[in-house]
Each structure stands twice: as C-alpha cells, then as structure tokens.
N, CA and C atoms as an extended XYZ file, in Angstrom:
372
Properties=species:S:1:pos:R:3:atomname:S:1:resname:S:1:resid:I:1 pbc="F F F"
N       113.679       96.173      118.625 N   MET     1
C       113.121       94.838      119.251 CA  MET     1
C       112.699       95.218      120.946 C   MET     1
N       111.822       94.666      121.503 N   THR     2
C       111.605       95.382      122.714 CA  THR     2
C       112.439       94.535      123.484 C   THR     2
N       112.829       94.743      124.751 N   LYS     3
C       113.247       93.709      125.392 CA  LYS     3
C       112.641       93.164      126.448 C   LYS     3
N       112.747       91.551      126.283 N   LEU     4
C       111.533       91.049      127.551 CA  LEU     4
C       112.123       91.206      128.620 C   LEU     4
N       110.945       91.373      130.110 N   LEU     5
C       111.225       92.171      131.531 CA  LEU     5
C       111.507       90.311      131.830 C   LEU     5
N       113.046       90.856      132.599 N   PHE     6
C       113.129       89.015      133.625 CA  PHE     6
C       112.700       87.973      132.308 C   PHE     6
N       114.008       87.981      130.651 N   LYS     7
C       113.567       86.946      130.290 CA  LYS     7
C       114.086       86.028      130.058 C   LYS     7
N       115.144       86.007      131.154 N   GLU     8
C       116.592       84.042      131.425 CA  GLU     8
C       115.611       83.475      132.103 C   GLU     8
N       114.977       84.598      133.659 N   GLU     9
C       114.210       83.862      134.474 CA  GLU     9
C       113.453       83.690      134.375 C   GLU     9
N       112.257       84.193      133.630 N   SER    10
C       110.426       83.595      132.704 CA  SER    10
C       110.933       82.453      131.917 C   SER    10
N       111.807       82.784      131.540 N   TYR    11
C       111.857       81.157      130.475 CA  TYR    11
C       112.417       79.976      131.257 C   TYR    11
N       112.945       80.152      131.873 N   LYS    12
C       113.651       78.871      133.190 CA  LYS    12
C       112.260       78.587      134.198 C   LYS    12
N       111.510       79.741      134.442 N   ILE    13
C       110.463       79.096      135.371 CA  ILE    13
C       109.381       78.338      134.273 C   ILE    13
N       109.186       79.051      132.760 N   ILE    14
C       107.659       77.932      132.025 CA  ILE    14
C       108.416       76.313      132.198 C   ILE    14
N       109.731       76.616      131.933 N   GLY    15
C       110.339       74.854      131.180 CA  GLY    15
C       110.312       74.738      133.069 C   GLY    15
N       110.748       74.994      133.894 N   LEU    16
C       109.406       74.099      135.037 CA  LEU    16
C       108.626       73.666      134.636 C   LEU    16
N       107.986       74.235      134.670 N   CYS    17
C       106.178       74.036      135.054 CA  CYS    17
C       105.931       73.020      133.408 C   CYS    17
N       106.529       73.284      131.929 N   MET    18
C       106.309       71.970      131.501 CA  MET    18
C       106.862       71.456      131.509 C   MET    18
N       108.197       70.964      132.618 N   GLU    19
C       108.779       69.272      133.119 CA  GLU    19
C       107.014       68.774      134.011 C   GLU    19
N       107.303       70.041      134.710 N   VAL    20
C       106.052       69.330      136.084 CA  VAL    20
C       104.930       69.082      135.097 C   VAL    20
N       103.986       69.618      134.468 N   HIS    21
C       102.413       69.318      132.871 CA  HIS    21
C       103.528       67.759      132.412 C   HIS    21
N       104.287       67.572      131.946 N   LYS    22
C       104.840       66.633      131.213 CA  LYS    22
C       104.565       65.765      132.008 C   LYS    22
N       104.972       65.841      133.105 N   GLU    23
C       104.557       64.512      134.345 CA  GLU    23
C       103.979       64.163      134.494 C   GLU    23
N       103.271       65.291      135.234 N   LEU    24
C       102.036       65.211      135.534 CA  LEU    24
C       100.745       64.969      134.638 C   LEU    24
N       101.188       65.722      133.215 N   GLY    25
C        99.420       66.046      132.931 CA  GLY    25
C        98.750       67.091      133.302 C   GLY    25
N        97.818       66.988      132.856 N   LYS    26
C        95.942       67.781      133.475 CA  LYS    26
C        95.048       66.849      134.245 C   LYS    26
N        94.408       67.894      135.245 N   GLY    27
C        93.261       66.800      135.983 CA  GLY    27
C        93.997       66.726      137.604 C   GLY    27
N        94.081       67.872      138.138 N   PHE    28
C        95.025       67.333      139.239 CA  PHE    28
C        94.403       68.811      139.975 C   PHE    28
N        94.703       68.706      141.284 N   SER    29
C        94.665       70.045      141.707 CA  SER    29
C        95.570       71.031      141.209 C   SER    29
N        95.503       72.579      142.379 N   GLU    30
C        96.766       72.921      142.009 CA  GLU    30
C        97.407       73.005      142.765 C   GLU    30
N        97.691       72.887      143.644 N   ILE    31
C        98.315       72.325      145.502 CA  ILE    31
C        99.591       71.273      145.193 C   ILE    31
N        98.554       70.342      143.902 N   ILE    32
C        99.475       69.070      143.879 CA  ILE    32
C       100.490       69.771      142.270 C   ILE    32
N       100.166       70.503      141.411 N   TYR    33
C       101.086       70.796      140.793 CA  TYR    33
C       102.369       72.512      141.084 C   TYR    33
N       101.783       72.925      143.110 N   GLY    34
C       102.880       73.439      143.358 CA  GLY    34
C       103.911       72.898      143.907 C   GLY    34
N       103.361       71.686      144.634 N   ASP    35
C       104.092       71.065      145.309 CA  ASP    35
C       105.029       70.622      144.472 C   ASP    35
N       104.478       70.384      143.221 N   SER    36
C       105.696       69.724      142.091 CA  SER    36
C       106.978       70.346      141.553 C   SER    36
N       106.254       71.871      141.151 N   LEU    37
C       106.766       73.033      140.739 CA  LEU    37
C       108.050       73.150      142.400 C   LEU    37
N       107.498       73.599      143.236 N   GLU    38
C       108.194       73.135      144.431 CA  GLU    38
C       109.577       72.921      144.627 C   GLU    38
N       109.816       71.843      144.519 N   ILE    39
C       111.045       70.054      143.618 CA  ILE    39
C       111.417       70.851      142.480 C   ILE    39
N       111.034       71.117      141.754 N   GLU    40
C       111.586       71.675      140.388 CA  GLU    40
C       112.454       73.393      140.915 C   GLU    40
N       111.751       74.059      141.955 N   PHE    41
C       112.508       75.405      142.295 CA  PHE    41
C       113.618       75.050      143.004 C   PHE    41
N       113.746       73.558      143.874 N   LYS    42
C       114.905       73.720      144.396 CA  LYS    42
C       116.285       72.914      143.973 C   LYS    42
N       115.099       71.878      143.195 N   LYS    43
C       116.417       70.992      142.200 CA  LYS    43
C       117.281       71.924      141.305 C   LYS    43
N       116.564       72.960      141.157 N   ASN    44
C       117.304       74.142      140.154 CA  ASN    44
C       117.321       75.816      140.451 C   ASN    44
N       117.740       75.259      142.181 N   ASN    45
C       118.711       76.297      142.842 CA  ASN    45
C       117.731       77.711      142.525 C   ASN    45
N       116.534       77.221      142.436 N   ILE    46
C       115.117       78.881      142.551 CA  ILE    46
C       115.041       79.435      143.840 C   ILE    46
N       115.244       80.875      143.913 N   ASN    47
C       115.168       81.088      144.434 CA  ASN    47
C       113.638       81.674      144.833 C   ASN    47
N       113.074       81.527      145.826 N   TYR    48
C       111.164       81.566      145.798 CA  TYR    48
C       111.171       81.121      146.564 C   TYR    48
N       109.613       81.893      147.248 N   SER    49
C       108.940       81.734      148.200 CA  SER    49
C       107.547       81.801      148.296 C   SER    49
N       106.844       80.273      149.231 N   ARG    50
C       105.975       80.116      147.966 CA  ARG    50
C       104.427       80.813      149.794 C   ARG    50
N       103.671       80.653      148.859 N   GLU    51
C       102.354       81.022      149.486 CA  GLU    51
C       102.338       82.616      150.239 C   GLU    51
N       103.141       83.226      150.441 N   LYS    52
C       103.727       84.822      150.877 CA  LYS    52
C       102.185       85.475      150.659 C   LYS    52
N       102.610       86.260      151.906 N   ARG    53
C       100.882       86.982      152.070 CA  ARG    53
C       101.368       88.580      151.367 C   ARG    53
N       100.436       88.860      151.697 N   PHE    54
C       100.481       90.270      151.217 CA  PHE    54
C        99.508       91.233      152.115 C   PHE    54
N        99.685       92.309      152.069 N   LYS    55
C        98.760       93.396      153.307 CA  LYS    55
C        98.259       94.034      151.554 C   LYS    55
N        97.005       94.118      152.039 N   ILE    56
C        95.972       95.253      151.173 CA  ILE    56
C        95.533       96.172      151.750 C   ILE    56
N        96.059       97.028      151.705 N   VAL    57
C        95.103       99.009      152.184 CA  VAL    57
C        94.009       99.344      150.994 C   VAL    57
N        93.236       99.578      151.293 N   TYR    58
C        92.082      100.322      151.244 CA  TYR    58
C        92.206      101.957      152.001 C   TYR    58
N        91.962      103.117      151.215 N   LYS    59
C        92.050      103.826      151.660 CA  LYS    59
C        93.134      105.022      153.236 C   LYS    59
N        94.630      103.417      153.280 N   GLY    60
C        95.255      104.089      154.488 CA  GLY    60
C        94.921      103.654      155.143 C   GLY    60
N        93.589      102.334      155.380 N   VAL    61
C        93.082      101.005      155.955 CA  VAL    61
C        93.722       99.985      155.562 C   VAL    61
N        94.857       99.048      156.503 N   THR    62
C        94.885       97.914      155.986 CA  THR    62
C        93.477       96.433      156.425 C   THR    62
N        93.313       95.502      154.729 N   LEU    63
C        91.859       95.515      155.292 CA  LEU    63
C        92.740       93.618      156.315 C   LEU    63
N        91.382       93.429      156.845 N   PRO    64
C        91.619       91.846      157.422 CA  PRO    64
C        92.736       90.950      156.559 C   PRO    64
N        91.478       90.351      155.638 N   HIS    65
C        92.363       90.057      154.224 CA  HIS    65
C        93.095       90.218      153.748 C   HIS    65
N        94.116       89.077      153.257 N   TYR    66
C        94.874       89.636      152.152 CA  TYR    66
C        95.282       88.856      151.038 C   TYR    66
N        96.228       88.903      150.633 N   TYR    67
C        96.484       88.027      148.880 CA  TYR    67
C        97.524       86.918      149.209 C   TYR    67
N        97.625       85.983      148.809 N   ILE    68
C        98.749       85.069      148.966 CA  ILE    68
C        99.490       84.307      147.670 C   ILE    68
N       100.333       84.474      147.361 N   ALA    69
C       100.736       85.247      145.858 CA  ALA    69
C       100.924       83.405      146.470 C   ALA    69
N       101.308       82.324      144.986 N   ASP    70
C       101.239       81.175      144.524 CA  ASP    70
C       102.907       80.609      145.184 C   ASP    70
N       103.803       81.564      144.032 N   PHE    71
C       105.049       81.895      144.207 CA  PHE    71
C       105.571       83.180      143.693 C   PHE    71
N       107.071       83.672      144.632 N   ILE    72
C       107.773       84.367      143.959 CA  ILE    72
C       108.698       84.747      143.538 C   ILE    72
N       109.121       83.852      142.804 N   ILE    73
C       110.833       83.964      142.483 CA  ILE    73
C       111.606       85.245      142.587 C   ILE    73
N       112.611       85.436      143.056 N   ASP    74
C       113.717       86.681      144.033 CA  ASP    74
C       113.129       87.855      143.640 C   ASP    74
N       111.540       88.163      144.403 N   ASP    75
C       111.459       89.437      145.215 CA  ASP    75
C       110.745       89.535      143.959 C   ASP    75
N       110.687       89.570      141.913 N   LYS    76
C       110.409       90.031      140.820 CA  LYS    76
C       109.332       89.349      140.776 C   LYS    76
N       109.280       88.460      140.573 N   ILE    77
C       108.145       88.122      140.036 CA  ILE    77
C       107.309       86.833      140.669 C   ILE    77
N       106.000       87.078      139.845 N   ILE    78
C       105.097       86.339      141.073 CA  ILE    78
C       104.469       85.417      139.909 C   ILE    78
N       104.650       84.483      140.666 N   VAL    79
C       103.813       82.699      139.838 CA  VAL    79
C       103.107       82.696      140.245 C   VAL    79
N       101.516       82.599      139.692 N   GLU    80
C        99.981       82.547      139.960 CA  GLU    80
C        99.640       80.520      138.857 C   GLU    80
N        99.992       79.983      139.789 N   ILE    81
C        98.736       78.981      139.725 CA  ILE    81
C        97.496       78.469      139.175 C   ILE    81
N        97.039       77.668      138.505 N   LYS    82
C        95.792       77.669      138.006 CA  LYS    82
C        95.640       76.429      137.190 C   LYS    82
N        94.718       75.101      137.590 N   ALA    83
C        94.675       74.339      136.828 CA  ALA    83
C        93.236       73.733      136.553 C   ALA    83
N        92.777       75.178      135.596 N   ILE    84
C        91.389       75.456      135.259 CA  ILE    84
C        91.134       74.490      133.818 C   ILE    84
N        89.830       74.625      133.084 N   GLU    85
C        89.875       74.302      131.767 CA  GLU    85
C        90.739       75.529      131.162 C   GLU    85
N        90.485       76.400      131.188 N   SER    86
C        90.804       77.331      130.924 CA  SER    86
C        91.311       78.789      131.534 C   SER    86
N        92.081       79.484      130.657 N   LEU    87
C        92.387       81.374      130.803 CA  LEU    87
C        91.141       82.414      131.237 C   LEU    87
N        90.382       82.864      131.211 N   THR    88
C        89.715       84.436      131.267 CA  THR    88
C        90.446       85.593      131.105 C   THR    88
N        90.268       86.566      130.129 N   GLY    89
C        90.254       87.968      130.988 CA  GLY    89
C        90.303       88.946      132.654 C   GLY    89
N        89.351       87.120      133.132 N   SER    90
C        89.186       87.354      134.247 CA  SER    90
C        90.296       87.158      135.446 C   SER    90
N        90.480       86.037      135.218 N   HIS    91
C        92.830       85.830      135.982 CA  HIS    91
C        93.872       86.478      134.874 C   HIS    91
N        93.651       87.198      134.632 N   LEU    92
C        94.511       88.436      133.703 CA  LEU    92
C        94.319       89.464      134.915 C   LEU    92
N        93.101       90.294      134.897 N   LYS    93
C        93.274       91.176      135.815 CA  LYS    93
C        93.081       90.555      136.936 C   LYS    93
N        93.082       89.550      137.414 N   GLN    94
C        93.128       89.436      138.683 CA  GLN    94
C        95.022       88.880      138.538 C   GLN    94
N        95.606       88.793      138.270 N   THR    95
C        97.213       88.513      137.762 CA  THR    95
C        97.669       90.433      138.028 C   THR    95
N        97.056       90.845      137.416 N   LEU    96
C        97.058       92.069      137.537 CA  LEU    96
C        96.576       92.988      138.816 C   LEU    96
N        95.858       92.883      139.288 N   ASN    97
C        95.506       93.550      140.948 CA  ASN    97
C        96.557       92.893      141.584 C   ASN    97
N        97.507       91.987      140.847 N   TYR    98
C        98.242       91.296      142.245 CA  TYR    98
C        99.297       91.756      142.182 C   TYR    98
N        99.474       91.657      140.818 N   LEU    99
C       100.890       93.253      140.494 CA  LEU    99
C       100.890       94.538      140.885 C   LEU    99
N        99.532       95.077      141.150 N   ALA   100
C       100.004       96.610      141.638 CA  ALA   100
C       100.014       96.507      143.021 C   ALA   100
N        98.909       95.452      144.061 N   ALA   101
C        99.487       95.406      145.074 CA  ALA   101
C       100.422       95.084      145.731 C   ALA   101
N       101.215       94.133      144.914 N   THR   102
C       102.550       93.831      145.919 CA  THR   102
C       103.574       94.484      145.116 C   THR   102
N       103.977       95.340      144.372 N   LYS   103
C       105.033       96.119      143.183 CA  LYS   103
C       105.476       95.464      142.980 C   LYS   103
N       105.187       94.538      141.947 N   ILE   104
C       106.272       93.548      141.341 CA  ILE   104
C       105.743       93.435      140.197 C   ILE   104
N       106.573       93.655      138.895 N   ASN   105
C       106.315       94.588      137.723 CA  ASN   105
C       105.812       93.248      136.850 C   ASN   105
N       105.762       91.841      136.847 N   LEU   106
C       105.715       90.750      136.127 CA  LEU   106
C       105.254       89.651      136.722 C   LEU   106
N       104.005       89.213      136.108 N   GLY   107
C       103.440       87.781      136.458 CA  GLY   107
C       103.008       87.412      135.561 C   GLY   107
N       103.652       85.777      135.874 N   LEU   108
C       103.494       84.511      135.389 CA  LEU   108
C       102.468       84.147      135.666 C   LEU   108
N       101.244       83.927      134.151 N   LEU   109
C        99.902       82.911      134.776 CA  LEU   109
C       100.100       82.286      134.372 C   LEU   109
N        99.865       80.773      135.241 N   VAL   110
C       100.240       78.828      134.232 CA  VAL   110
C        99.206       78.490      134.432 C   VAL   110
N        98.524       77.938      133.595 N   ASN   111
C        97.544       76.601      133.502 CA  ASN   111
C        97.889       75.448      133.163 C   ASN   111
N        98.198       74.593      134.277 N   PHE   112
C        97.805       73.194      133.946 CA  PHE   112
C        96.957       72.475      133.635 C   PHE   112
N        95.746       72.399      133.744 N   GLY   113
C        94.264       72.260      133.705 CA  GLY   113
C        93.932       71.886      131.621 C   GLY   113
N        95.013       72.447      131.439 N   GLU   114
C        94.845       71.862      129.810 CA  GLU   114
C        95.491       71.368      129.256 C   GLU   114
N        95.623       70.483      127.823 N   ASP   115
C        96.086       69.671      127.405 CA  ASP   115
C        97.548       69.786      127.049 C   ASP   115
N        97.771       71.090      127.117 N   SER   116
C        98.769       70.956      127.039 CA  SER   116
C        99.062       72.972      128.637 C   SER   116
N        99.726       72.579      128.797 N   LEU   117
C       100.376       74.656      129.791 CA  LEU   117
C       100.418       74.996      128.813 C   LEU   117
N        99.659       75.423      129.667 N   ASN   118
C        99.546       77.318      128.792 CA  ASN   118
C        99.679       78.194      129.789 C   ASN   118
N       100.021       79.566      129.404 N   TYR   119
C       101.155       80.570      130.704 CA  TYR   119
C       100.797       81.944      129.748 C   TYR   119
N       101.287       82.954      130.543 N   LYS   120
C       100.428       84.176      129.745 CA  LYS   120
C       101.256       84.701      130.910 C   LYS   120
N       102.498       85.357      130.320 N   ARG   121
C       102.708       86.437      130.410 CA  ARG   121
C       102.121       87.993      130.407 C   ARG   121
N       101.801       88.375      131.912 N   VAL   122
C       101.095       89.939      132.340 CA  VAL   122
C       102.366       91.108      132.805 C   VAL   122
N       102.266       91.411      132.189 N   ILE   123
C       102.821       92.801      132.821 CA  ILE   123
C       102.336       94.620      133.484 C   ILE   123
N       102.813       94.362      134.433 N   LEU   124
C       102.019       95.968      135.268 CA  LEU   124
C       102.259       96.428      134.684 C   LEU   124
C-alpha cells in the first residue's frame, strides 16, 4: 500500500476547504475564498504563509517577475486556489511548475467554482 505524502495535514486542509465551500458555495472570486480559508487556518492553528513570493531563476539570472503562492502550509504544502468552472490539465501543469520552483513536494489544487469542491493532490 502506498503511503500518502503529508496525509493528515492534507486531509485537514481539504476539510477546511470543504467547510468554506459549504458556507459560501460557488460564485465568489478567489480572493474571497482565500480570505475565508485564512480564517479557518487561524481558527484551527494551521501554520501558514499567504501570498508568499518565490523568485524564479532562468539560466542563473533571477527574473524580475516571481511566483506568488496562495498559501504555503508548514513550508511543505502549497495550496493553490481557483474559482473557475472546472480544473484543466494546464492548472495541474501550473501547479507542478510551482512545486518545481519552490522545491516543495506536495501541492493541493483546490477549485471552489464548482457545485461541489473539487481538488487534486499534485506531487512533484
């Protein structure tokens, strides 16, 4: 049997995302879901950083633009939130790129824009 990476932490995060979706439903912008999720993280003593910036280096040169992570949990899980009709392969690839850029191994791609919360575990 395969052991899930950060199983307990990711289940807790997804549960909090479900709570936000249950309360708000679909139709709000990402920032509203992010604000609500931040309240849940604080209430549940989740150690997080919000909108953390990561430099991107190309051939030894730091690019002038950077990646901004929606949430970083305990410096080991990226939570990337969306509020769109449905997730696509490009969203998964984007999350994989974020994992590669940050050297973090687990991403949770969470979409609040559907009738039910939709999420994907993304592993580098």
